[in-house]
Backbone as CSV, one residue per row, in Angstrom:
resi,resn,N_x,N_y,N_z,CA_x,CA_y,CA_z,C_x,C_y,C_z
1,THR,128.963,104.680,144.195,129.387,105.895,143.478,130.136,105.539,142.216
2,ASP,130.952,104.480,142.246,131.707,104.079,141.029,130.715,103.733,139.924
3,GLU,129.661,103.085,140.230,128.650,102.745,139.187,128.022,104.007,138.539
4,TYR,127.739,105.003,139.395,127.209,106.279,138.906,128.227,106.913,137.907
5,VAL,129.484,106.946,138.306,130.527,107.549,137.464,130.630,106.833,136.125
6,LYS,130.637,105.455,136.146,130.744,104.710,134.933,129.581,104.925,133.999
7,CYS,128.388,105.004,134.614,127.148,105.266,133.783,127.221,106.636,133.137
8,CYS,127.621,107.663,133.906,127.719,109.034,133.435,128.724,109.119,132.257
9,GLU,129.859,108.466,132.459,130.896,108.461,131.377,130.413,107.759,130.139
10,ALA,129.720,106.647,130.326,129.183,105.864,129.177,128.136,106.737,128.405
11,LEU,127.291,107.449,129.132,126.275,108.301,128.480,126.962,109.422,127.713
12,CYS,127.968,110.028,128.351,128.672,111.130,127.630,129.328,110.602,126.346
13,ARG,129.853,109.419,126.383,130.435,108.899,125.117,129.389,108.613,124.044
14,GLN,128.124,108.416,124.444,127.065,108.212,123.489,126.599,109.521,122.875
15,GLY,127.066,110.666,123.406,126.725,111.928,122.796,125.509,112.614,123.317
16,ILE,125.219,112.395,124.623,123.958,113.053,125.216,124.144,114.543,125.196
17,HIS,123.006,115.222,125.181,123.005,116.703,125.198,122.638,117.241,126.554
18,GLY,122.082,116.394,127.431,121.620,116.763,128.799,121.488,115.542,129.655
19,LEU,121.522,115.746,130.958,121.445,114.672,131.903,120.565,114.956,133.075
20,VAL,119.648,114.068,133.397,118.792,114.144,134.588,119.303,113.106,135.544
21,LEU,119.677,113.532,136.792,120.455,112.673,137.628,119.893,112.612,139.069
22,ASN,119.811,111.424,139.629,119.511,111.204,140.991,120.677,110.372,141.610
23,ALA,121.504,111.074,142.343,122.784,110.447,142.772,123.106,110.849,144.193
24,PRO,124.021,110.200,144.868,124.437,110.563,146.252,125.228,111.869,146.235
25,ASP,125.112,112.601,147.278,125.776,113.916,147.452,127.154,113.651,148.096
26,ASN,128.126,113.550,147.274,129.507,113.403,147.791,130.475,114.110,146.826
27,LEU,131.736,114.191,147.229,132.721,114.984,146.481,132.999,114.359,145.095
28,ILE,132.963,113.051,145.036,133.209,112.392,143.727,132.108,112.764,142.697
29,MET,130.839,112.721,143.134,129.815,113.042,142.207,129.718,114.518,141.933
30,GLN,130.098,115.382,142.869,130.208,116.816,142.577,131.247,117.078,141.467
31,THR,132.353,116.428,141.576,133.359,116.555,140.594,132.967,116.012,139.261
32,GLN,132.253,114.877,139.281,131.697,114.290,138.027,130.796,115.226,137.270
33,ILE,129.876,115.813,138.055,128.935,116.752,137.435,129.640,117.960,136.859
34,ALA,130.699,118.461,137.609,131.443,119.592,137.135,132.115,119.249,135.771
35,GLN,132.628,118.030,135.695,133.311,117.602,134.434,132.308,117.514,133.298
36,ILE,131.111,117.001,133.525,130.080,116.933,132.536,129.640,118.287,132.032
37,VAL,129.435,119.228,132.986,128.964,120.586,132.648,130.102,121.313,131.850
38,GLU,131.345,121.063,132.171,132.437,121.643,131.379,132.430,121.211,129.892
39,LYS,131.855,120.053,129.627,131.734,119.547,128.288,130.554,120.212,127.557
40,GLY,129.821,121.082,128.234,128.647,121.698,127.653,127.409,120.964,127.790
41,ILE,127.341,119.982,128.712,126.141,119.181,128.948,125.529,119.596,130.263
42,PRO,124.345,120.204,130.181,123.667,120.655,131.404,123.131,119.458,132.137
43,VAL,123.110,119.591,133.545,122.661,118.555,134.382,121.610,119.091,135.337
44,THR,120.489,118.361,135.451,119.465,118.683,136.500,119.441,117.471,137.436
45,THR,119.185,117.732,138.673,119.076,116.678,139.732,117.687,116.638,140.259
46,TYR,117.247,115.423,140.684,115.969,115.268,141.291,116.102,114.302,142.456
47,ASN,115.219,114.402,143.404,115.141,113.536,144.595,116.328,113.695,145.542
48,SER,117.522,113.675,145.051,118.747,113.871,145.902,119.531,114.978,145.227
49,ASP,119.789,116.043,145.988,120.492,117.196,145.462,121.955,117.135,145.724
50,LEU,122.683,117.829,144.839,124.110,118.040,145.021,124.369,119.521,144.938
51,PRO,124.134,120.268,146.016,124.087,121.760,146.000,125.471,122.293,145.710
52,GLN,126.509,121.577,146.007,127.873,122.093,145.735,128.318,121.910,144.359
53,SER,127.518,121.275,143.525,127.861,121.008,142.157,127.288,122.117,141.213
54,PRO,127.756,122.234,140.002,127.217,123.250,139.021,126.037,122.720,138.323
55,ARG,125.147,121.979,138.990,123.885,121.501,138.288,123.003,122.690,137.967
56,LEU,122.191,122.529,136.905,121.333,123.631,136.446,120.272,123.916,137.510
57,CYS,119.667,122.852,138.017,118.670,123.067,139.123,118.365,121.734,139.759
58,PHE,117.702,121.757,140.868,117.263,120.609,141.633,115.819,120.623,141.813
59,VAL,115.114,119.471,141.602,113.687,119.386,141.828,113.516,118.223,142.801
60,GLY,112.819,118.461,143.916,112.626,117.417,144.853,111.894,117.830,146.135
61,GLN,111.967,116.990,147.053,111.262,117.277,148.381,112.182,118.156,149.150
62,ASN,111.629,119.097,149.944,112.322,119.840,150.954,112.572,118.903,152.102
63,GLN,113.723,118.185,152.104,113.998,117.136,153.033,114.142,117.615,154.437
64,ILE,114.726,118.863,154.587,114.764,119.370,155.936,113.454,119.632,156.518
65,GLN,112.525,120.197,155.731,111.146,120.441,156.196,110.489,119.102,156.465
66,CYS,110.662,118.107,155.582,110.094,116.764,155.768,110.529,116.184,157.074
67,GLY,111.799,116.267,157.405,112.306,115.767,158.710,111.731,116.494,159.853
68,ARG,111.555,117.785,159.751,110.999,118.603,160.818,109.503,118.204,161.050
69,ILE,108.806,117.921,160.007,107.408,117.514,160.132,107.372,116.211,160.855
70,ALA,108.287,115.253,160.456,108.244,114.003,161.125,108.655,114.099,162.583
71,GLY,109.559,115.038,162.900,109.911,115.254,164.308,108.767,115.774,165.156
72,GLY,108.017,116.677,164.565,106.808,117.172,165.315,105.768,116.138,165.482
73,LEU,105.520,115.333,164.433,104.545,114.202,164.557,104.994,113.176,165.617
74,MET,106.273,112.901,165.597,106.783,111.898,166.576,106.633,112.378,167.973
75,HIS,106.898,113.670,168.205,106.703,114.269,169.521,105.271,114.047,170.050
76,LEU,104.354,114.276,169.166,102.941,114.124,169.555,102.643,112.647,169.789
77,ALA,103.218,111.765,168.994,102.860,110.336,169.175,103.388,109.732,170.433
78,ILE,104.647,110.063,170.769,105.333,109.468,171.955,105.061,110.310,173.222
79,ASN,104.468,111.461,173.078,104.113,112.286,174.175,105.308,112.575,175.105
80,GLY,106.446,112.803,174.486,107.659,113.102,175.268,108.283,112.026,176.103
81,GLN,107.836,110.816,175.847,108.316,109.688,176.698,109.295,108.774,175.879
82,GLY,110.309,108.225,176.637,111.121,107.149,176.078,112.196,107.602,175.178
83,ASN,112.884,106.668,174.601,113.976,106.885,173.606,113.439,106.756,172.236
84,LEU,114.291,107.159,171.287,113.869,107.125,169.895,115.020,106.630,169.027
85,LEU,114.690,105.758,168.038,115.608,105.219,167.071,115.357,105.877,165.688
86,ILE,116.416,106.351,165.031,116.315,106.922,163.698,117.100,106.008,162.721
87,ILE,116.369,105.404,161.824,117.016,104.558,160.829,117.098,105.271,159.502
88,THR,118.314,105.349,158.931,118.460,105.983,157.692,119.230,105.029,156.744
89,GLY,119.040,105.185,155.466,119.714,104.270,154.508,121.209,104.615,154.361
90,ASN,121.432,105.802,153.779,122.800,106.297,153.541,122.744,107.780,153.751
91,MET,123.576,108.299,154.622,123.538,109.705,154.956,123.851,110.590,153.766
92,GLU,124.472,110.056,152.693,124.732,110.808,151.489,123.440,111.118,150.744
93,PHE,122.395,110.382,150.967,121.092,110.554,150.407,120.129,111.254,151.351
94,HIS,120.184,110.915,152.646,119.122,111.290,153.552,119.608,112.230,154.676
95,ARG,120.770,112.779,154.544,121.294,113.644,155.667,120.363,114.770,156.045
96,ARG,119.809,115.474,155.028,118.988,116.632,155.285,117.699,116.225,156.039
97,ARG,117.172,115.159,155.592,115.967,114.648,156.294,116.189,114.327,157.767
98,VAL,117.277,113.680,158.031,117.653,113.323,159.382,117.978,114.636,160.155
99,ASP,118.712,115.527,159.521,119.077,116.774,160.172,117.865,117.583,160.567
100,GLY,116.910,117.562,159.671,115.623,118.309,159.941,114.883,117.722,161.171
101,PHE,114.822,116.365,161.165,114.187,115.663,162.289,114.859,115.989,163.597
102,CYS,116.183,115.857,163.645,116.936,116.070,164.849,116.868,117.503,165.327
103,SER,116.883,118.457,164.423,116.778,119.867,164.796,115.479,120.136,165.463
104,ARG,114.404,119.600,164.874,113.021,119.831,165.482,112.932,119.159,166.823
105,PHE,113.440,117.957,166.888,113.446,117.181,168.163,114.147,117.929,169.240
106,THR,115.292,118.481,168.909,116.096,119.267,169.870,115.322,120.494,170.331
107,GLU,114.672,121.172,169.366,113.890,122.347,169.720,112.734,121.976,170.701
108,LEU,112.276,120.769,170.655,111.164,120.339,171.474,111.631,119.824,172.852
109,GLY,112.949,119.932,173.101,113.485,119.658,174.429,114.128,118.295,174.609
110,TYR,114.293,117.544,173.522,114.963,116.232,173.630,116.442,116.389,173.550
111,THR,117.118,115.774,174.501,118.581,115.777,174.508,119.194,114.695,173.626
112,PRO,120.414,114.833,173.154,120.959,113.906,172.165,121.069,112.482,172.733
113,ASP,121.055,112.280,173.987,121.092,110.895,174.548,119.777,110.205,174.451
114,ARG,118.739,110.920,174.019,117.375,110.370,173.919,117.172,109.650,172.575
115,PHE,118.034,109.906,171.573,117.812,109.339,170.258,119.188,108.970,169.641
116,GLU,119.099,107.962,168.745,120.346,107.430,168.084,120.074,107.254,166.601
117,ILE,120.987,107.602,165.762,120.912,107.521,164.300,121.797,106.374,163.824
118,ILE,121.201,105.444,163.041,121.936,104.264,162.553,121.645,104.121,161.054
119,GLU,122.719,103.929,160.290,122.601,103.758,158.817,122.472,102.249,158.569
120,CYS,121.431,101.891,157.806,121.186,100.461,157.443,121.148,100.249,155.960
121,TYR,121.500,101.259,155.150,121.720,101.092,153.700,120.593,100.399,152.989
122,GLU,119.353,100.646,153.470,118.111,100.068,152.872,118.156,98.567,152.741
123,ARG,118.888,97.896,153.644,118.928,96.445,153.627,117.912,95.864,154.681
124,TYR,117.124,94.924,154.219,116.151,94.349,155.140,116.804,93.674,156.319
125,ASP,117.854,92.875,156.104,118.459,92.078,157.187,119.119,93.032,158.230
126,LEU,119.792,94.041,157.717,120.484,94.935,158.641,119.488,95.720,159.467
127,THR,118.452,96.146,158.776,117.393,96.942,159.478,116.730,96.117,160.550
128,CYS,116.333,94.853,160.162,115.660,93.991,161.141,116.526,93.727,162.343
129,ASP,117.766,93.364,162.134,118.646,93.078,163.255,118.991,94.259,164.111
130,THR,119.131,95.465,163.439,119.420,96.711,164.148,118.245,97.086,165.116
131,VAL,117.007,97.003,164.573,115.874,97.400,165.323,115.675,96.410,166.492
132,ALA,115.786,95.110,166.219,115.614,94.059,167.274,116.645,94.331,168.405
133,ARG,117.911,94.560,168.022,118.955,94.707,169.009,118.782,96.013,169.834
134,TYR,118.432,97.092,169.110,118.237,98.376,169.803,117.102,98.281,170.812
135,LEU,116.031,97.700,170.444,114.832,97.630,171.373,115.179,96.688,172.507
136,HIS,115.994,95.674,172.278,116.385,94.796,173.436,117.293,95.575,174.391
137,GLU,118.163,96.439,173.859,119.140,97.171,174.674,118.487,98.370,175.316
138,HIS,117.392,98.888,174.642,116.772,100.087,175.131,115.283,99.816,175.225
139,PRO,114.824,99.061,176.227,113.418,98.662,176.325,112.396,99.784,176.515
140,HIS,112.886,101.015,176.841,112.024,102.174,177.019,111.854,102.972,175.716
141,THR,112.275,102.387,174.580,112.075,103.052,173.299,110.622,103.097,172.919
142,THR,110.147,104.274,172.537,108.726,104.499,172.228,108.489,104.814,170.747
143,GLY,109.560,105.156,169.962,109.360,105.534,168.614,110.561,105.238,167.690
144,ILE,110.233,104.992,166.446,111.187,104.754,165.389,110.851,105.590,164.231
145,TYR,111.827,106.333,163.734,111.663,107.156,162.518,112.440,106.478,161.352
146,MET,111.675,105.986,160.359,112.308,105.376,159.190,112.455,106.436,158.129
147,SER,113.621,107.004,157.998,113.828,108.043,157.012,114.163,107.424,155.647
148,THR,114.082,106.111,155.532,114.476,105.398,154.359,113.505,104.216,154.111
149,GLU,113.863,103.332,153.191,112.994,102.125,152.936,113.371,101.064,153.941
150,SER,113.023,99.782,153.566,113.173,98.639,154.522,112.260,98.796,155.690
151,VAL,111.046,99.279,155.471,110.074,99.406,156.592,109.686,98.032,157.048
152,LEU,109.602,97.066,156.171,109.272,95.743,156.559,110.340,95.197,157.521
153,GLY,111.604,95.486,157.301,112.660,95.061,158.188,112.413,95.665,159.577
154,CYS,111.992,96.942,159.607,111.700,97.568,160.909,110.613,96.831,161.654
155,MET,109.527,96.516,160.927,108.397,95.894,161.528,108.780,94.485,162.102
156,ASP,109.527,93.750,161.272,109.910,92.396,161.742,110.904,92.476,162.856
157,GLY,111.733,93.569,162.941,112.629,93.756,164.033,111.864,94.046,165.342
158,ILE,110.808,94.814,165.212,109.948,95.037,166.403,109.366,93.801,166.928
159,HIS,108.842,92.970,165.973,108.245,91.640,166.410,109.277,90.748,166.952
160,LYS,110.465,90.796,166.420,111.576,89.903,166.891,112.029,90.248,168.253
161,SER,111.901,91.591,168.642,112.397,92.017,169.913,111.512,91.601,171.126
162,HIS,110.253,91.218,170.769,109.228,90.859,171.776,108.957,91.978,172.795
163,ILE,109.160,93.212,172.376,108.911,94.392,173.257,107.419,94.445,173.598
164,GLN,107.129,94.779,174.818,105.760,94.718,175.302,104.996,96.034,175.037
165,ARG,105.717,97.138,175.095,105.062,98.419,174.968,104.844,98.765,173.444
166,PRO,103.843,99.585,173.115,103.699,100.002,171.726,104.908,100.806,171.262
167,VAL,105.250,100.660,170.015,106.347,101.446,169.444,105.761,102.224,168.195
168,HIS,105.796,103.528,168.319,105.264,104.406,167.211,106.309,104.488,166.057
169,VAL,105.751,104.301,164.842,106.728,104.301,163.711,106.166,105.279,162.657
170,ILE,107.086,106.168,162.183,106.778,107.082,161.111,107.723,106.807,159.955
171,ALA,107.153,106.691,158.696,107.919,106.375,157.534,107.725,107.330,156.427
172,ASN,108.486,107.220,155.382,108.365,108.072,154.208,107.864,107.267,152.999
173,ASP,107.064,107.935,152.115,106.659,107.399,150.814,105.535,106.388,150.965
174,LEU,104.439,106.601,150.294,103.224,105.771,150.375,103.358,104.616,149.395
175,THR,104.301,103.668,149.686,104.432,102.514,148.895,103.288,101.499,149.170
176,PRO,103.060,100.518,148.307,102.020,99.529,148.568,102.128,98.917,149.991
177,LEU,103.412,98.614,150.394,103.585,98.078,151.737,103.243,99.038,152.806
178,ASN,103.645,100.326,152.678,103.320,101.311,153.722,101.827,101.558,153.799
179,ARG,101.183,101.482,152.664,99.686,101.664,152.675,99.088,100.532,153.453
180,LYS,99.565,99.271,153.275,99.086,98.131,154.023,99.371,98.246,155.512
181,LEU,100.546,98.709,155.816,100.915,98.828,157.245,100.103,99.946,157.910
182,LEU,99.766,100.984,157.171,98.901,102.041,157.735,97.542,101.469,158.056
183,ARG,96.962,100.759,157.096,95.653,100.138,157.384,95.688,99.245,158.517
184,ALA,96.759,98.489,158.731,96.839,97.595,159.817,97.142,98.255,161.113
185,GLY,97.406,99.508,161.120,97.736,100.267,162.384,99.177,100.100,162.797
186,SER,100.067,99.530,161.971,101.449,99.355,162.319,102.289,100.632,162.129
187,LEU,101.820,101.482,161.203,102.462,102.804,160.977,101.566,103.892,161.483
188,ASP,102.145,104.850,162.158,101.340,106.033,162.643,101.157,107.018,161.527
189,PHE,102.186,107.377,160.832,102.085,108.346,159.764,103.080,107.969,158.609
190,VAL,102.683,108.424,157.381,103.580,108.337,156.243,103.693,109.694,155.652
191,LEU,104.944,110.140,155.374,105.146,111.375,154.706,105.387,111.143,153.218
192,GLN,104.443,111.672,152.374,104.447,111.330,150.937,104.943,112.525,150.105
193,GLN,105.813,112.231,149.153,106.289,113.228,148.234,105.858,112.903,146.819
194,GLU,105.794,113.896,145.985,105.296,113.734,144.599,106.466,113.276,143.668
195,PHE,106.679,111.991,143.578,107.771,111.457,142.792,107.663,111.780,141.305
196,SER,106.471,111.619,140.772,106.302,111.857,139.305,106.563,113.359,138.964
197,ALA,106.161,114.219,139.873,106.374,115.663,139.610,107.851,116.004,139.653
198,GLN,108.624,115.336,140.482,110.061,115.546,140.559,110.706,115.311,139.196
199,VAL,110.491,114.123,138.654,111.096,113.705,137.404,110.614,114.602,136.235
200,TYR,109.292,114.850,136.206,108.687,115.622,135.128,109.285,117.054,135.095
201,GLU,109.388,117.669,136.272,109.835,119.079,136.354,111.335,119.129,136.052
202,ALA,112.146,118.133,136.425,113.532,118.114,136.130,113.786,117.982,134.620
203,ILE,112.937,117.122,133.957,113.049,116.967,132.496,112.628,118.251,131.798
204,MET,111.561,118.934,132.276,111.125,120.097,131.616,112.080,121.285,131.790
205,ALA,112.754,121.313,132.895,113.804,122.387,133.085,114.959,122.187,132.100
206,LEU,115.278,120.923,131.836,116.315,120.629,130.848,115.846,120.946,129.403
207,TYR,114.558,120.606,129.167,113.967,120.907,127.897,113.968,122.412,127.572
208,ASP,113.505,123.193,128.528,113.486,124.696,128.367,114.830,125.224,128.136
209,PHE,115.818,124.664,128.795,117.166,125.187,128.638,117.766,124.808,127.238
210,LEU,117.562,123.585,126.854,118.141,123.080,125.586,117.424,123.647,124.397
211,MET,116.085,123.690,124.457,115.275,124.081,123.275,115.023,125.595,123.149
212,HIS,114.909,126.243,124.370,114.582,127.676,124.336,115.598,128.548,125.025
213,ASP,116.696,127.992,125.497,117.692,128.753,126.138,117.219,129.504,127.387
214,ARG,116.258,128.884,128.068,115.640,129.507,129.285,116.177,128.732,130.492
215,LYS,116.892,129.511,131.312,117.297,128.901,132.655,116.164,128.922,133.592
216,PRO,116.166,127.947,134.585,115.093,128.004,135.619,115.160,129.291,136.392
217,ARG,114.007,129.736,136.831,113.987,130.966,137.636,114.663,130.761,139.009
218,SER,114.646,129.564,139.513,115.324,129.230,140.739,116.109,127.938,140.575
219,GLN,117.259,127.843,141.281,118.017,126.607,141.214,117.428,125.465,141.989
220,ILE,116.393,125.765,142.823,115.720,124.720,143.633,114.231,124.863,143.462
221,LYS,113.586,123.790,143.193,112.102,123.743,143.138,111.648,122.592,143.965
222,TYR,110.866,122.839,144.965,110.388,121.877,145.859,108.974,121.371,145.491
223,VAL,108.765,120.059,145.591,107.414,119.496,145.391,106.765,119.436,146.761
224,SER,105.461,119.234,146.770,104.695,119.214,148.037,104.938,117.963,148.805
225,THR,104.831,118.067,150.103,104.907,116.900,151.090,103.595,116.768,151.742
226,SER,103.013,115.603,151.752,101.733,115.366,152.426,101.900,114.395,153.599
227,VAL,101.074,114.596,154.623,101.030,113.661,155.763,99.838,112.739,155.610
228,ILE,100.124,111.421,155.513,99.078,110.455,155.345,98.878,109.756,156.629
229,THR,97.617,109.672,157.057,97.217,108.961,158.306,96.477,107.655,157.950
230,PRO,96.414,106.758,158.932,95.647,105.466,158.638,94.212,105.713,158.095
231,GLU,93.562,106.796,158.560,92.174,107.033,158.128,92.106,107.431,156.628
232,MET,93.209,107.836,156.059,93.214,108.309,154.720,93.395,107.172,153.696
233,VAL,93.695,105.957,154.164,93.838,104.838,153.228,92.750,103.786,153.447
């Protein structure tokens, strides 16, 4: 967060007229955006929203819906059996996605003791060790939801655990690695969001406001989410 604040302050000193921002949702960044807006500099956010800040608008994925879709898919994959591990990077970025997953899983009848949420901060080593340790301690685990990156760490953790039963894995974003893992059958599903549309729409919202004094019709604009299966790659 300190790096975000320093960058924002440096940009303001350079005399920017608007700011497009992808930052963690916390009180410090909410205050920072408020201070920027007070200077007459509009701010749009993309990918990660700060709904309590005075940002002009947010463009990104409906993360709660994304998490709910993943929860429904995981239920079908594990057929109601075993425990589940949820790996997230940083809850300041991915809380809504995890909340959506957990709410759908609870609706489907899973009790809180059936799944665990662990932050791994998108680090390969932490993800690998966490997955290996969890599978060793919970040998009846049947699924892992990767709400963040470091999918390779997850895969290596599964291999490191020497677990005998299949472990179903659902991840986000069709990266080159995830495409390869889908083809290999290591991933069950990937939830894909339109990254380019997020940035484009956030910039255009700022352009319309600065050049034509037009505010966005809505403070939130969602891009589409697609479910990618192995057959599609």
